[in-house]
PDBQT receptor file of N, H, CA, C and O in Angstrom, charges set to zero:
ATOM      1  N   MET A   1      -3.538   0.529  -5.247  1.00  0.00    +0.000 N 
ATOM      2  CA  MET A   1      -4.474  -0.037  -4.295  1.00  0.00    +0.000 C 
ATOM      3  C   MET A   1      -5.365   1.095  -3.777  1.00  0.00    +0.000 C 
ATOM      4  O   MET A   1      -4.877   2.163  -3.408  1.00  0.00    +0.000 OA
ATOM      5  N   THR A   2      -6.654   0.850  -3.757  1.00  0.00    +0.000 N 
ATOM      6  H   THR A   2      -7.051  -0.018  -4.057  1.00  0.00    +0.000 HD
ATOM      7  CA  THR A   2      -7.596   1.877  -3.309  1.00  0.00    +0.000 C 
ATOM      8  C   THR A   2      -7.644   1.931  -1.781  1.00  0.00    +0.000 C 
ATOM      9  O   THR A   2      -7.157   1.033  -1.095  1.00  0.00    +0.000 OA
ATOM     10  N   GLU A   3      -8.239   3.000  -1.272  1.00  0.00    +0.000 N 
ATOM     11  H   GLU A   3      -8.635   3.730  -1.830  1.00  0.00    +0.000 HD
ATOM     12  CA  GLU A   3      -8.408   3.112   0.180  1.00  0.00    +0.000 C 
ATOM     13  C   GLU A   3      -9.250   1.965   0.714  1.00  0.00    +0.000 C 
ATOM     14  O   GLU A   3      -8.962   1.435   1.787  1.00  0.00    +0.000 OA
ATOM     15  N   ASP A   4     -10.279   1.577  -0.017  1.00  0.00    +0.000 N 
ATOM     16  H   ASP A   4     -10.513   2.008  -0.889  1.00  0.00    +0.000 HD
ATOM     17  CA  ASP A   4     -11.113   0.450   0.421  1.00  0.00    +0.000 C 
ATOM     18  C   ASP A   4     -10.299  -0.838   0.493  1.00  0.00    +0.000 C 
ATOM     19  O   ASP A   4     -10.457  -1.626   1.426  1.00  0.00    +0.000 OA
ATOM     20  N   ASP A   5      -9.424  -1.050  -0.496  1.00  0.00    +0.000 N 
ATOM     21  H   ASP A   5      -9.296  -0.410  -1.253  1.00  0.00    +0.000 HD
ATOM     22  CA  ASP A   5      -8.559  -2.236  -0.477  1.00  0.00    +0.000 C 
ATOM     23  C   ASP A   5      -7.656  -2.221   0.754  1.00  0.00    +0.000 C 
ATOM     24  O   ASP A   5      -7.467  -3.242   1.413  1.00  0.00    +0.000 OA
ATOM     25  N   LEU A   6      -7.105  -1.052   1.048  1.00  0.00    +0.000 N 
ATOM     26  H   LEU A   6      -7.259  -0.221   0.512  1.00  0.00    +0.000 HD
ATOM     27  CA  LEU A   6      -6.234  -0.939   2.221  1.00  0.00    +0.000 C 
ATOM     28  C   LEU A   6      -7.019  -1.194   3.502  1.00  0.00    +0.000 C 
ATOM     29  O   LEU A   6      -6.565  -1.934   4.375  1.00  0.00    +0.000 OA
ATOM     30  N   LEU A   7      -8.187  -0.587   3.614  1.00  0.00    +0.000 N 
ATOM     31  H   LEU A   7      -8.555   0.014   2.905  1.00  0.00    +0.000 HD
ATOM     32  CA  LEU A   7      -8.982  -0.753   4.834  1.00  0.00    +0.000 C 
ATOM     33  C   LEU A   7      -9.480  -2.183   5.014  1.00  0.00    +0.000 C 
ATOM     34  O   LEU A   7      -9.756  -2.602   6.138  1.00  0.00    +0.000 OA
ATOM     35  N   ASP A   8      -9.599  -2.933   3.925  1.00  0.00    +0.000 N 
ATOM     36  H   ASP A   8      -9.375  -2.592   3.012  1.00  0.00    +0.000 HD
ATOM     37  CA  ASP A   8      -9.976  -4.348   4.032  1.00  0.00    +0.000 C 
ATOM     38  C   ASP A   8      -8.906  -5.162   4.747  1.00  0.00    +0.000 C 
ATOM     39  O   ASP A   8      -9.169  -6.275   5.202  1.00  0.00    +0.000 OA
ATOM     40  N   ARG A   9      -7.707  -4.613   4.847  1.00  0.00    +0.000 N 
ATOM     41  H   ARG A   9      -7.493  -3.709   4.477  1.00  0.00    +0.000 HD
ATOM     42  CA  ARG A   9      -6.617  -5.309   5.541  1.00  0.00    +0.000 C 
ATOM     43  C   ARG A   9      -6.755  -5.214   7.061  1.00  0.00    +0.000 C 
ATOM     44  O   ARG A   9      -6.078  -5.938   7.791  1.00  0.00    +0.000 OA
ATOM     45  N   ILE A  10      -7.623  -4.331   7.537  1.00  0.00    +0.000 N 
ATOM     46  H   ILE A  10      -8.173  -3.743   6.944  1.00  0.00    +0.000 HD
ATOM     47  CA  ILE A  10      -7.806  -4.129   8.978  1.00  0.00    +0.000 C 
ATOM     48  C   ILE A  10      -9.127  -4.769   9.391  1.00  0.00    +0.000 C 
ATOM     49  O   ILE A  10     -10.169  -4.519   8.784  1.00  0.00    +0.000 OA
ATOM     50  N   VAL A  11      -9.069  -5.594  10.425  1.00  0.00    +0.000 N 
ATOM     51  H   VAL A  11      -8.223  -5.797  10.918  1.00  0.00    +0.000 HD
ATOM     52  CA  VAL A  11     -10.280  -6.261  10.912  1.00  0.00    +0.000 C 
ATOM     53  C   VAL A  11     -10.402  -6.077  12.421  1.00  0.00    +0.000 C 
ATOM     54  O   VAL A  11      -9.417  -5.870  13.131  1.00  0.00    +0.000 OA
ATOM     55  N   VAL A  12     -11.648  -6.160  12.881  1.00  0.00    +0.000 N 
ATOM     56  H   VAL A  12     -12.448  -6.328  12.305  1.00  0.00    +0.000 HD
ATOM     57  CA  VAL A  12     -11.939  -6.106  14.318  1.00  0.00    +0.000 C 
ATOM     58  C   VAL A  12     -12.766  -7.344  14.638  1.00  0.00    +0.000 C 
ATOM     59  O   VAL A  12     -13.866  -7.529  14.118  1.00  0.00    +0.000 OA
ATOM     60  N   ARG A  13     -12.216  -8.179  15.499  1.00  0.00    +0.000 N 
ATOM     61  H   ARG A  13     -11.322  -8.028  15.921  1.00  0.00    +0.000 HD
ATOM     62  CA  ARG A  13     -12.910  -9.399  15.914  1.00  0.00    +0.000 C 
ATOM     63  C   ARG A  13     -12.883  -9.447  17.436  1.00  0.00    +0.000 C 
ATOM     64  O   ARG A  13     -11.815  -9.319  18.035  1.00  0.00    +0.000 OA
ATOM     65  N   PRO A  14     -14.039  -9.628  18.072  1.00  0.00    +0.000 N 
ATOM     66  CA  PRO A  14     -14.097  -9.627  19.539  1.00  0.00    +0.000 C 
ATOM     67  C   PRO A  14     -13.118 -10.595  20.197  1.00  0.00    +0.000 C 
ATOM     68  O   PRO A  14     -12.593 -10.294  21.270  1.00  0.00    +0.000 OA
ATOM     69  N   GLY A  15     -12.861 -11.738  19.590  1.00  0.00    +0.000 N 
ATOM     70  H   GLY A  15     -13.286 -11.983  18.719  1.00  0.00    +0.000 HD
ATOM     71  CA  GLY A  15     -11.986 -12.731  20.204  1.00  0.00    +0.000 C 
ATOM     72  C   GLY A  15     -10.510 -12.564  19.910  1.00  0.00    +0.000 C 
ATOM     73  O   GLY A  15      -9.696 -13.376  20.347  1.00  0.00    +0.000 OA
ATOM     74  N   VAL A  16     -10.154 -11.528  19.179  1.00  0.00    +0.000 N 
ATOM     75  H   VAL A  16     -10.815 -10.868  18.823  1.00  0.00    +0.000 HD
ATOM     76  CA  VAL A  16      -8.750 -11.308  18.811  1.00  0.00    +0.000 C 
ATOM     77  C   VAL A  16      -8.263 -10.023  19.456  1.00  0.00    +0.000 C 
ATOM     78  O   VAL A  16      -8.768  -8.941  19.157  1.00  0.00    +0.000 OA
ATOM     79  N   LEU A  17      -7.286 -10.141  20.336  1.00  0.00    +0.000 N 
ATOM     80  H   LEU A  17      -6.876 -11.021  20.579  1.00  0.00    +0.000 HD
ATOM     81  CA  LEU A  17      -6.687  -8.999  21.039  1.00  0.00    +0.000 C 
ATOM     82  C   LEU A  17      -7.742  -8.092  21.665  1.00  0.00    +0.000 C 
ATOM     83  O   LEU A  17      -7.627  -6.867  21.623  1.00  0.00    +0.000 OA
ATOM     84  N   GLY A  18      -8.754  -8.700  22.238  1.00  0.00    +0.000 N 
ATOM     85  H   GLY A  18      -8.847  -9.695  22.272  1.00  0.00    +0.000 HD
ATOM     86  CA  GLY A  18      -9.779  -7.925  22.942  1.00  0.00    +0.000 C 
ATOM     87  C   GLY A  18     -10.602  -7.020  22.051  1.00  0.00    +0.000 C 
ATOM     88  O   GLY A  18     -11.155  -6.022  22.514  1.00  0.00    +0.000 OA
ATOM     89  N   GLY A  19     -10.688  -7.360  20.775  1.00  0.00    +0.000 N 
ATOM     90  H   GLY A  19     -10.239  -8.171  20.399  1.00  0.00    +0.000 HD
ATOM     91  CA  GLY A  19     -11.495  -6.565  19.856  1.00  0.00    +0.000 C 
ATOM     92  C   GLY A  19     -10.781  -5.354  19.282  1.00  0.00    +0.000 C 
ATOM     93  O   GLY A  19     -11.403  -4.510  18.637  1.00  0.00    +0.000 OA
ATOM     94  N   LYS A  20      -9.468  -5.264  19.516  1.00  0.00    +0.000 N 
ATOM     95  H   LYS A  20      -8.963  -5.949  20.040  1.00  0.00    +0.000 HD
ATOM     96  CA  LYS A  20      -8.709  -4.150  18.930  1.00  0.00    +0.000 C 
ATOM     97  C   LYS A  20      -8.556  -4.378  17.428  1.00  0.00    +0.000 C 
ATOM     98  O   LYS A  20      -8.520  -5.524  16.979  1.00  0.00    +0.000 OA
ATOM     99  N   PRO A  21      -8.467  -3.305  16.649  1.00  0.00    +0.000 N 
ATOM    100  CA  PRO A  21      -8.228  -3.472  15.216  1.00  0.00    +0.000 C 
ATOM    101  C   PRO A  21      -6.850  -4.091  14.987  1.00  0.00    +0.000 C 
ATOM    102  O   PRO A  21      -5.853  -3.668  15.572  1.00  0.00    +0.000 OA
ATOM    103  N   VAL A  22      -6.821  -5.100  14.123  1.00  0.00    +0.000 N 
ATOM    104  H   VAL A  22      -7.631  -5.444  13.647  1.00  0.00    +0.000 HD
ATOM    105  CA  VAL A  22      -5.575  -5.800  13.809  1.00  0.00    +0.000 C 
ATOM    106  C   VAL A  22      -5.432  -5.922  12.301  1.00  0.00    +0.000 C 
ATOM    107  O   VAL A  22      -6.389  -5.740  11.549  1.00  0.00    +0.000 OA
ATOM    108  N   ILE A  23      -4.224  -6.232  11.884  1.00  0.00    +0.000 N 
ATOM    109  H   ILE A  23      -3.447  -6.380  12.495  1.00  0.00    +0.000 HD
ATOM    110  CA  ILE A  23      -3.980  -6.500  10.474  1.00  0.00    +0.000 C 
ATOM    111  C   ILE A  23      -4.546  -7.886  10.169  1.00  0.00    +0.000 C 
ATOM    112  O   ILE A  23      -4.249  -8.854  10.869  1.00  0.00    +0.000 OA
ATOM    113  N   ARG A  24      -5.345  -7.970   9.142  1.00  0.00    +0.000 N 
ATOM    114  H   ARG A  24      -5.586  -7.184   8.573  1.00  0.00    +0.000 HD
ATOM    115  CA  ARG A  24      -6.055  -9.201   8.765  1.00  0.00    +0.000 C 
ATOM    116  C   ARG A  24      -5.113 -10.407   8.725  1.00  0.00    +0.000 C 
ATOM    117  O   ARG A  24      -4.044 -10.369   8.116  1.00  0.00    +0.000 OA
ATOM    118  N   GLY A  25      -5.545 -11.468   9.387  1.00  0.00    +0.000 N 
ATOM    119  H   GLY A  25      -6.414 -11.499   9.881  1.00  0.00    +0.000 HD
ATOM    120  CA  GLY A  25      -4.792 -12.715   9.377  1.00  0.00    +0.000 C 
ATOM    121  C   GLY A  25      -3.610 -12.742  10.321  1.00  0.00    +0.000 C 
ATOM    122  O   GLY A  25      -2.867 -13.723  10.358  1.00  0.00    +0.000 OA
ATOM    123  N   MET A  26      -3.425 -11.673  11.087  1.00  0.00    +0.000 N 
ATOM    124  H   MET A  26      -4.028 -10.876  11.057  1.00  0.00    +0.000 HD
ATOM    125  CA  MET A  26      -2.287 -11.585  12.004  1.00  0.00    +0.000 C 
ATOM    126  C   MET A  26      -2.759 -11.037  13.338  1.00  0.00    +0.000 C 
ATOM    127  O   MET A  26      -3.836 -10.450  13.438  1.00  0.00    +0.000 OA
ATOM    128  N   ARG A  27      -1.965 -11.229  14.327  1.00  0.00    +0.000 N 
ATOM    129  H   ARG A  27      -1.090 -11.706  14.246  1.00  0.00    +0.000 HD
ATOM    130  CA  ARG A  27      -2.292 -10.683  15.643  1.00  0.00    +0.000 C 
ATOM    131  C   ARG A  27      -1.406  -9.454  15.911  1.00  0.00    +0.000 C 
ATOM    132  O   ARG A  27      -0.844  -9.302  16.995  1.00  0.00    +0.000 OA
ATOM    133  N   ILE A  28      -1.300  -8.606  14.920  1.00  0.00    +0.000 N 
ATOM    134  H   ILE A  28      -1.756  -8.730  14.039  1.00  0.00    +0.000 HD
ATOM    135  CA  ILE A  28      -0.543  -7.360  15.038  1.00  0.00    +0.000 C 
ATOM    136  C   ILE A  28      -1.564  -6.229  15.101  1.00  0.00    +0.000 C 
ATOM    137  O   ILE A  28      -2.284  -5.973  14.136  1.00  0.00    +0.000 OA
ATOM    138  N   ALA A  29      -1.619  -5.555  16.249  1.00  0.00    +0.000 N 
ATOM    139  H   ALA A  29      -1.035  -5.762  17.034  1.00  0.00    +0.000 HD
ATOM    140  CA  ALA A  29      -2.586  -4.479  16.438  1.00  0.00    +0.000 C 
ATOM    141  C   ALA A  29      -2.177  -3.235  15.655  1.00  0.00    +0.000 C 
ATOM    142  O   ALA A  29      -0.997  -2.903  15.543  1.00  0.00    +0.000 OA
ATOM    143  N   VAL A  30      -3.178  -2.570  15.126  1.00  0.00    +0.000 N 
ATOM    144  H   VAL A  30      -4.137  -2.839  15.218  1.00  0.00    +0.000 HD
ATOM    145  CA  VAL A  30      -2.946  -1.304  14.433  1.00  0.00    +0.000 C 
ATOM    146  C   VAL A  30      -2.224  -0.339  15.369  1.00  0.00    +0.000 C 
ATOM    147  O   VAL A  30      -1.297   0.356  14.952  1.00  0.00    +0.000 OA
ATOM    148  N   GLU A  31      -2.646  -0.295  16.631  1.00  0.00    +0.000 N 
ATOM    149  H   GLU A  31      -3.399  -0.860  16.969  1.00  0.00    +0.000 HD
ATOM    150  CA  GLU A  31      -2.030   0.642  17.580  1.00  0.00    +0.000 C 
ATOM    151  C   GLU A  31      -0.550   0.334  17.787  1.00  0.00    +0.000 C 
ATOM    152  O   GLU A  31       0.229   1.246  18.067  1.00  0.00    +0.000 OA
ATOM    153  N   HIS A  32      -0.148  -0.923  17.658  1.00  0.00    +0.000 N 
ATOM    154  H   HIS A  32      -0.781  -1.663  17.431  1.00  0.00    +0.000 HD
ATOM    155  CA  HIS A  32       1.268  -1.281  17.809  1.00  0.00    +0.000 C 
ATOM    156  C   HIS A  32       2.088  -0.702  16.651  1.00  0.00    +0.000 C 
ATOM    157  O   HIS A  32       3.152  -0.119  16.863  1.00  0.00    +0.000 OA
ATOM    158  N   VAL A  33       1.587  -0.867  15.444  1.00  0.00    +0.000 N 
ATOM    159  H   VAL A  33       0.723  -1.340  15.272  1.00  0.00    +0.000 HD
ATOM    160  CA  VAL A  33       2.284  -0.319  14.273  1.00  0.00    +0.000 C 
ATOM    161  C   VAL A  33       2.354   1.202  14.371  1.00  0.00    +0.000 C 
ATOM    162  O   VAL A  33       3.397   1.797  14.099  1.00  0.00    +0.000 OA
ATOM    163  N   LEU A  34       1.250   1.828  14.758  1.00  0.00    +0.000 N 
ATOM    164  H   LEU A  34       0.402   1.345  14.979  1.00  0.00    +0.000 HD
ATOM    165  CA  LEU A  34       1.236   3.289  14.882  1.00  0.00    +0.000 C 
ATOM    166  C   LEU A  34       2.185   3.764  15.973  1.00  0.00    +0.000 C 
ATOM    167  O   LEU A  34       2.828   4.803  15.822  1.00  0.00    +0.000 OA
ATOM    168  N   ALA A  35       2.282   3.020  17.068  1.00  0.00    +0.000 N 
ATOM    169  H   ALA A  35       1.759   2.176  17.191  1.00  0.00    +0.000 HD
ATOM    170  CA  ALA A  35       3.200   3.391  18.149  1.00  0.00    +0.000 C 
ATOM    171  C   ALA A  35       4.644   3.297  17.684  1.00  0.00    +0.000 C 
ATOM    172  O   ALA A  35       5.470   4.137  18.042  1.00  0.00    +0.000 OA
ATOM    173  N   MET A  36       4.951   2.287  16.895  1.00  0.00    +0.000 N 
ATOM    174  H   MET A  36       4.281   1.605  16.604  1.00  0.00    +0.000 HD
ATOM    175  CA  MET A  36       6.313   2.169  16.363  1.00  0.00    +0.000 C 
ATOM    176  C   MET A  36       6.644   3.359  15.466  1.00  0.00    +0.000 C 
ATOM    177  O   MET A  36       7.734   3.925  15.550  1.00  0.00    +0.000 OA
ATOM    178  N   LEU A  37       5.699   3.732  14.613  1.00  0.00    +0.000 N 
ATOM    179  H   LEU A  37       4.813   3.273  14.545  1.00  0.00    +0.000 HD
ATOM    180  CA  LEU A  37       5.921   4.892  13.743  1.00  0.00    +0.000 C 
ATOM    181  C   LEU A  37       6.076   6.164  14.568  1.00  0.00    +0.000 C 
ATOM    182  O   LEU A  37       6.945   6.988  14.283  1.00  0.00    +0.000 OA
ATOM    183  N   ALA A  38       5.239   6.327  15.590  1.00  0.00    +0.000 N 
ATOM    184  H   ALA A  38       4.533   5.658  15.821  1.00  0.00    +0.000 HD
ATOM    185  CA  ALA A  38       5.303   7.518  16.447  1.00  0.00    +0.000 C 
ATOM    186  C   ALA A  38       6.617   7.582  17.212  1.00  0.00    +0.000 C 
ATOM    187  O   ALA A  38       7.105   8.666  17.532  1.00  0.00    +0.000 OA
ATOM    188  N   ALA A  39       7.187   6.418  17.503  1.00  0.00    +0.000 N 
ATOM    189  H   ALA A  39       6.790   5.538  17.242  1.00  0.00    +0.000 HD
ATOM    190  CA  ALA A  39       8.460   6.369  18.227  1.00  0.00    +0.000 C 
ATOM    191  C   ALA A  39       9.646   6.643  17.309  1.00  0.00    +0.000 C 
ATOM    192  O   ALA A  39      10.789   6.702  17.763  1.00  0.00    +0.000 OA
ATOM    193  N   GLY A  40       9.371   6.808  16.018  1.00  0.00    +0.000 N 
ATOM    194  H   GLY A  40       8.442   6.760  15.650  1.00  0.00    +0.000 HD
ATOM    195  CA  GLY A  40      10.434   7.148  15.090  1.00  0.00    +0.000 C 
ATOM    196  C   GLY A  40      10.903   6.007  14.204  1.00  0.00    +0.000 C 
ATOM    197  O   GLY A  40      11.798   6.191  13.379  1.00  0.00    +0.000 OA
ATOM    198  N   ASP A  41      10.308   4.828  14.365  1.00  0.00    +0.000 N 
ATOM    199  H   ASP A  41       9.581   4.679  15.036  1.00  0.00    +0.000 HD
ATOM    200  CA  ASP A  41      10.681   3.719  13.487  1.00  0.00    +0.000 C 
ATOM    201  C   ASP A  41      10.161   3.993  12.082  1.00  0.00    +0.000 C 
ATOM    202  O   ASP A  41       9.051   4.494  11.906  1.00  0.00    +0.000 OA
ATOM    203  N   SER A  42      10.962   3.666  11.103  1.00  0.00    +0.000 N 
ATOM    204  H   SER A  42      11.864   3.259  11.246  1.00  0.00    +0.000 HD
ATOM    205  CA  SER A  42      10.532   3.830   9.714  1.00  0.00    +0.000 C 
ATOM    206  C   SER A  42       9.735   2.603   9.284  1.00  0.00    +0.000 C 
ATOM    207  O   SER A  42       9.759   1.562   9.940  1.00  0.00    +0.000 OA
ATOM    208  N   ALA A  43       9.038   2.750   8.182  1.00  0.00    +0.000 N 
ATOM    209  H   ALA A  43       9.018   3.596   7.649  1.00  0.00    +0.000 HD
ATOM    210  CA  ALA A  43       8.308   1.607   7.632  1.00  0.00    +0.000 C 
ATOM    211  C   ALA A  43       9.278   0.474   7.316  1.00  0.00    +0.000 C 
ATOM    212  O   ALA A  43       8.953  -0.697   7.512  1.00  0.00    +0.000 OA
ATOM    213  N   GLU A  44      10.453   0.815   6.832  1.00  0.00    +0.000 N 
ATOM    214  H   GLU A  44      10.717   1.766   6.672  1.00  0.00    +0.000 HD
ATOM    215  CA  GLU A  44      11.454  -0.199   6.508  1.00  0.00    +0.000 C 
ATOM    216  C   GLU A  44      11.885  -0.965   7.752  1.00  0.00    +0.000 C 
ATOM    217  O   GLU A  44      12.077  -2.180   7.702  1.00  0.00    +0.000 OA
ATOM    218  N   THR A  45      12.036  -0.261   8.863  1.00  0.00    +0.000 N 
ATOM    219  H   THR A  45      11.880   0.726   8.904  1.00  0.00    +0.000 HD
ATOM    220  CA  THR A  45      12.405  -0.915  10.122  1.00  0.00    +0.000 C 
ATOM    221  C   THR A  45      11.309  -1.872  10.564  1.00  0.00    +0.000 C 
ATOM    222  O   THR A  45      11.588  -3.001  10.967  1.00  0.00    +0.000 OA
ATOM    223  N   ILE A  46      10.077  -1.425  10.487  1.00  0.00    +0.000 N 
ATOM    224  H   ILE A  46       9.851  -0.508  10.159  1.00  0.00    +0.000 HD
ATOM    225  CA  ILE A  46       8.948  -2.274  10.885  1.00  0.00    +0.000 C 
ATOM    226  C   ILE A  46       8.893  -3.515  10.004  1.00  0.00    +0.000 C 
ATOM    227  O   ILE A  46       8.688  -4.623  10.501  1.00  0.00    +0.000 OA
ATOM    228  N   LEU A  47       9.074  -3.337   8.715  1.00  0.00    +0.000 N 
ATOM    229  H   LEU A  47       9.241  -2.437   8.312  1.00  0.00    +0.000 HD
ATOM    230  CA  LEU A  47       9.034  -4.473   7.798  1.00  0.00    +0.000 C 
ATOM    231  C   LEU A  47      10.190  -5.436   8.038  1.00  0.00    +0.000 C 
ATOM    232  O   LEU A  47      10.045  -6.639   7.826  1.00  0.00    +0.000 OA
ATOM    233  N   SER A  48      11.327  -4.926   8.473  1.00  0.00    +0.000 N 
ATOM    234  H   SER A  48      11.445  -3.948   8.646  1.00  0.00    +0.000 HD
ATOM    235  CA  SER A  48      12.446  -5.832   8.763  1.00  0.00    +0.000 C 
ATOM    236  C   SER A  48      12.214  -6.594  10.067  1.00  0.00    +0.000 C 
ATOM    237  O   SER A  48      12.644  -7.739  10.203  1.00  0.00    +0.000 OA
ATOM    238  N   GLU A  49      11.538  -5.962  11.024  1.00  0.00    +0.000 N 
ATOM    239  H   GLU A  49      11.188  -5.031  10.914  1.00  0.00    +0.000 HD
ATOM    240  CA  GLU A  49      11.240  -6.631  12.294  1.00  0.00    +0.000 C 
ATOM    241  C   GLU A  49      10.068  -7.597  12.163  1.00  0.00    +0.000 C 
ATOM    242  O   GLU A  49       9.982  -8.580  12.900  1.00  0.00    +0.000 OA
ATOM    243  N   TYR A  50       9.180  -7.320  11.239  1.00  0.00    +0.000 N 
ATOM    244  H   TYR A  50       9.250  -6.522  10.641  1.00  0.00    +0.000 HD
ATOM    245  CA  TYR A  50       8.001  -8.161  10.993  1.00  0.00    +0.000 C 
ATOM    246  C   TYR A  50       7.963  -8.492   9.499  1.00  0.00    +0.000 C 
ATOM    247  O   TYR A  50       7.156  -7.927   8.762  1.00  0.00    +0.000 OA
ATOM    248  N   PRO A  51       8.825  -9.398   9.054  1.00  0.00    +0.000 N 
ATOM    249  CA  PRO A  51       8.959  -9.650   7.611  1.00  0.00    +0.000 C 
ATOM    250  C   PRO A  51       7.704 -10.201   6.938  1.00  0.00    +0.000 C 
ATOM    251  O   PRO A  51       7.614 -10.212   5.711  1.00  0.00    +0.000 OA
ATOM    252  N   PHE A  52       6.748 -10.654   7.722  1.00  0.00    +0.000 N 
ATOM    253  H   PHE A  52       6.821 -10.646   8.719  1.00  0.00    +0.000 HD
ATOM    254  CA  PHE A  52       5.498 -11.161   7.148  1.00  0.00    +0.000 C 
ATOM    255  C   PHE A  52       4.531 -10.029   6.825  1.00  0.00    +0.000 C 
ATOM    256  O   PHE A  52       3.517 -10.258   6.166  1.00  0.00    +0.000 OA
ATOM    257  N   LEU A  53       4.828  -8.806   7.278  1.00  0.00    +0.000 N 
ATOM    258  H   LEU A  53       5.652  -8.620   7.813  1.00  0.00    +0.000 HD
ATOM    259  CA  LEU A  53       4.006  -7.643   6.928  1.00  0.00    +0.000 C 
ATOM    260  C   LEU A  53       4.391  -7.141   5.548  1.00  0.00    +0.000 C 
ATOM    261  O   LEU A  53       5.494  -7.393   5.062  1.00  0.00    +0.000 OA
ATOM    262  N   GLU A  54       3.472  -6.434   4.932  1.00  0.00    +0.000 N 
ATOM    263  H   GLU A  54       2.576  -6.230   5.326  1.00  0.00    +0.000 HD
ATOM    264  CA  GLU A  54       3.726  -5.776   3.652  1.00  0.00    +0.000 C 
ATOM    265  C   GLU A  54       3.608  -4.272   3.851  1.00  0.00    +0.000 C 
ATOM    266  O   GLU A  54       2.968  -3.811   4.796  1.00  0.00    +0.000 OA
ATOM    267  N   ALA A  55       4.224  -3.518   2.965  1.00  0.00    +0.000 N 
ATOM    268  H   ALA A  55       4.744  -3.893   2.197  1.00  0.00    +0.000 HD
ATOM    269  CA  ALA A  55       4.150  -2.058   3.056  1.00  0.00    +0.000 C 
ATOM    270  C   ALA A  55       2.692  -1.596   3.072  1.00  0.00    +0.000 C 
ATOM    271  O   ALA A  55       2.358  -0.623   3.748  1.00  0.00    +0.000 OA
ATOM    272  N   ALA A  56       1.832  -2.282   2.339  1.00  0.00    +0.000 N 
ATOM    273  H   ALA A  56       2.103  -3.073   1.790  1.00  0.00    +0.000 HD
ATOM    274  CA  ALA A  56       0.412  -1.916   2.307  1.00  0.00    +0.000 C 
ATOM    275  C   ALA A  56      -0.238  -2.077   3.679  1.00  0.00    +0.000 C 
ATOM    276  O   ALA A  56      -1.192  -1.364   3.991  1.00  0.00    +0.000 OA
ATOM    277  N   ASP A  57       0.259  -2.998   4.505  1.00  0.00    +0.000 N 
ATOM    278  H   ASP A  57       1.034  -3.578   4.252  1.00  0.00    +0.000 HD
ATOM    279  CA  ASP A  57      -0.285  -3.156   5.854  1.00  0.00    +0.000 C 
ATOM    280  C   ASP A  57      -0.017  -1.904   6.688  1.00  0.00    +0.000 C 
ATOM    281  O   ASP A  57      -0.875  -1.465   7.455  1.00  0.00    +0.000 OA
ATOM    282  N   ILE A  58       1.159  -1.342   6.536  1.00  0.00    +0.000 N 
ATOM    283  H   ILE A  58       1.856  -1.699   5.913  1.00  0.00    +0.000 HD
ATOM    284  CA  ILE A  58       1.500  -0.119   7.268  1.00  0.00    +0.000 C 
ATOM    285  C   ILE A  58       0.653   1.043   6.752  1.00  0.00    +0.000 C 
ATOM    286  O   ILE A  58       0.149   1.847   7.535  1.00  0.00    +0.000 OA
ATOM    287  N   GLN A  59       0.502   1.125   5.442  1.00  0.00    +0.000 N 
ATOM    288  H   GLN A  59       0.911   0.472   4.806  1.00  0.00    +0.000 HD
ATOM    289  CA  GLN A  59      -0.358   2.163   4.866  1.00  0.00    +0.000 C 
ATOM    290  C   GLN A  59      -1.786   2.015   5.378  1.00  0.00    +0.000 C 
ATOM    291  O   GLN A  59      -2.455   3.010   5.658  1.00  0.00    +0.000 OA
ATOM    292  N   ALA A  60      -2.249   0.779   5.500  1.00  0.00    +0.000 N 
ATOM    293  H   ALA A  60      -1.706  -0.029   5.273  1.00  0.00    +0.000 HD
ATOM    294  CA  ALA A  60      -3.603   0.528   5.989  1.00  0.00    +0.000 C 
ATOM    295  C   ALA A  60      -3.762   1.007   7.425  1.00  0.00    +0.000 C 
ATOM    296  O   ALA A  60      -4.794   1.578   7.778  1.00  0.00    +0.000 OA
ATOM    297  N   CYS A  61      -2.754   0.780   8.250  1.00  0.00    +0.000 N 
ATOM    298  H   CYS A  61      -1.916   0.317   7.964  1.00  0.00    +0.000 HD
ATOM    299  CA  CYS A  61      -2.809   1.244   9.646  1.00  0.00    +0.000 C 
ATOM    300  C   CYS A  61      -2.903   2.760   9.704  1.00  0.00    +0.000 C 
ATOM    301  O   CYS A  61      -3.694   3.313  10.469  1.00  0.00    +0.000 OA
ATOM    302  N   LEU A  62      -2.096   3.426   8.897  1.00  0.00    +0.000 N 
ATOM    303  H   LEU A  62      -1.453   2.978   8.276  1.00  0.00    +0.000 HD
ATOM    304  CA  LEU A  62      -2.129   4.887   8.871  1.00  0.00    +0.000 C 
ATOM    305  C   LEU A  62      -3.488   5.393   8.395  1.00  0.00    +0.000 C 
ATOM    306  O   LEU A  62      -4.037   6.333   8.969  1.00  0.00    +0.000 OA
ATOM    307  N   LEU A  63      -4.022   4.782   7.367  1.00  0.00    +0.000 N 
ATOM    308  H   LEU A  63      -3.576   4.018   6.901  1.00  0.00    +0.000 HD
ATOM    309  CA  LEU A  63      -5.329   5.185   6.853  1.00  0.00    +0.000 C 
ATOM    310  C   LEU A  63      -6.415   4.929   7.891  1.00  0.00    +0.000 C 
ATOM    311  O   LEU A  63      -7.298   5.767   8.075  1.00  0.00    +0.000 OA
ATOM    312  N   TYR A  64      -6.365   3.802   8.564  1.00  0.00    +0.000 N 
ATOM    313  H   TYR A  64      -5.648   3.122   8.415  1.00  0.00    +0.000 HD
ATOM    314  CA  TYR A  64      -7.368   3.457   9.570  1.00  0.00    +0.000 C 
ATOM    315  C   TYR A  64      -7.364   4.468  10.713  1.00  0.00    +0.000 C 
ATOM    316  O   TYR A  64      -8.407   4.749  11.304  1.00  0.00    +0.000 OA
ATOM    317  N   SER A  65      -6.199   5.008  11.020  1.00  0.00    +0.000 N 
ATOM    318  H   SER A  65      -5.351   4.780  10.541  1.00  0.00    +0.000 HD
ATOM    319  CA  SER A  65      -6.081   5.925  12.163  1.00  0.00    +0.000 C 
ATOM    320  C   SER A  65      -6.693   7.293  11.898  1.00  0.00    +0.000 C 
ATOM    321  O   SER A  65      -6.901   8.067  12.832  1.00  0.00    +0.000 OA
ATOM    322  N   ARG A  66      -6.983   7.599  10.645  1.00  0.00    +0.000 N 
ATOM    323  H   ARG A  66      -6.815   6.971   9.886  1.00  0.00    +0.000 HD
ATOM    324  CA  ARG A  66      -7.543   8.918  10.321  1.00  0.00    +0.000 C 
ATOM    325  C   ARG A  66      -8.911   9.089  10.826  1.00  0.00    +0.000 C 
ATOM    326  O   ARG A  66      -9.513  10.145  10.632  1.00  0.00    +0.000 OA
TER     327      ARG A  66
């Protein structure tokens, strides 16, 4: 998957979570995923807590944060 493909997973819509970047089709903020990672949660832990997410969604959040 290319960087562009990953970044397409992140959207910003004024009416969704106050315009914060979210994972496309979900109300999961990029900052929430990044905070979980910063707190020491692994990608596997995040995926088990949010089974509707894909590993590429986490990669997209990390890429978006750069």
